[in-house]
C-alpha positions in Angstrom: 30.4 -8.5 -22.7 26.7 -8.9 -22.2 27.1 -12.7 -22.1 29.6 -12.5 -19.3 27.3 -10.2 -17.3 24.3 -12.5 -17.8 26.3 -15.5 -16.7 27.5 -13.6 -13.6 24.0 -12.6 -12.6 22.7 -16.2 -13.2 25.6 -17.5 -11.0 24.8 -15.1 -8.2 21.2 -16.3 -8.2 22.2 -19.9 -8.0 24.2 -19.1 -4.8 21.2 -17.9 -2.8 19.9 -20.1 0.0 16.2 -19.9 0.5 14.8 -20.3 4.1 12.6 -23.3 4.8 9.3 -21.5 5.2 7.2 -24.6 5.1 8.5 -25.8 8.5 7.6 -22.5 10.2 3.8 -22.9 9.7 2.0 -24.6 12.6 0.1 -27.8 11.7 -3.1 -26.3 13.2 -2.7 -23.3 10.9 -2.3 -25.5 7.9 -5.4 -27.4 8.8 -7.5 -24.3 9.6 -10.4 -23.2 7.4 -10.3 -20.0 5.4 -11.9 -17.1 7.3 -15.5 -16.4 6.2 -16.0 -13.2 4.3 -18.5 -10.7 5.7 -20.8 -8.7 3.5 -19.8 -5.1 3.0 -23.2 -3.4 3.0 -24.0 -3.8 6.7 -20.6 -2.3 7.6 -21.2 0.7 5.3 -24.7 1.2 6.7 -23.3 1.2 10.2 -20.6 3.7 9.3 -23.2 6.0 7.6 -25.5 5.9 10.6 -22.9 6.9 13.2 -23.4 10.4 14.5 -20.7 13.1 14.3 -18.6 12.8 17.4 -16.7 16.1 17.0 -17.5 18.4 19.9 -16.4 21.9 20.8 -13.9 20.4 23.2 -12.4 18.1 20.5 -12.2 21.1 18.1 -10.3 23.1 20.8 -7.9 20.2 21.1 -7.4 20.1 17.4 -6.8 23.8 17.2 -4.2 23.5 20.0 -2.5 20.7 18.2 -2.5 22.5 14.9 -1.0 25.6 16.5 1.8 23.5 18.1 2.5 21.8 14.8 2.6 25.1 12.9 5.0 26.6 15.5 7.3 23.5 15.2 7.2 23.7 11.4 8.2 27.4 11.6 11.2 26.5 13.8 12.3 23.8 11.4 12.2 26.3 8.5 15.0 28.4 10.0 18.7 27.9 9.3 20.2 24.7 10.6 23.5 26.3 11.5 23.5 29.7 13.2 25.5 32.6 11.7 28.2 32.6 14.4 28.9 28.8 14.0 28.9 29.2 10.2 31.5 32.0 10.3 33.7 29.9 12.7 33.4 26.9 10.3 34.4 29.1 7.3 37.5 30.4 9.2 38.4 26.8 10.0 38.5 25.8 6.3 39.8 29.0 4.8 42.9 28.5 2.7 45.7 30.9 3.5 46.7 33.3 0.7 50.3 31.9 0.7 49.0 28.5 -0.4 46.8 29.7 -3.2 
């Protein structure tokens, strides 16, 4: 049984057609040099020297956004189907006593 399964899997792999990716690369891209790597230390120093850009106005914007997201999350926690619709659905699928 295992041998049949292995032959089937090998046969499926042999049927696959691979796209010709070599033809899709531009000749200029193939001839281009590799990009030069930049040292990491100057980038880290620049990031460490940047001043804090959070202001009172940006904090107020964050607080407003946080409040909006929390209200949205609270609405999403409620029931998906309201009670009246749920009762109507139950009546629609109720099996009559004569059939039971």
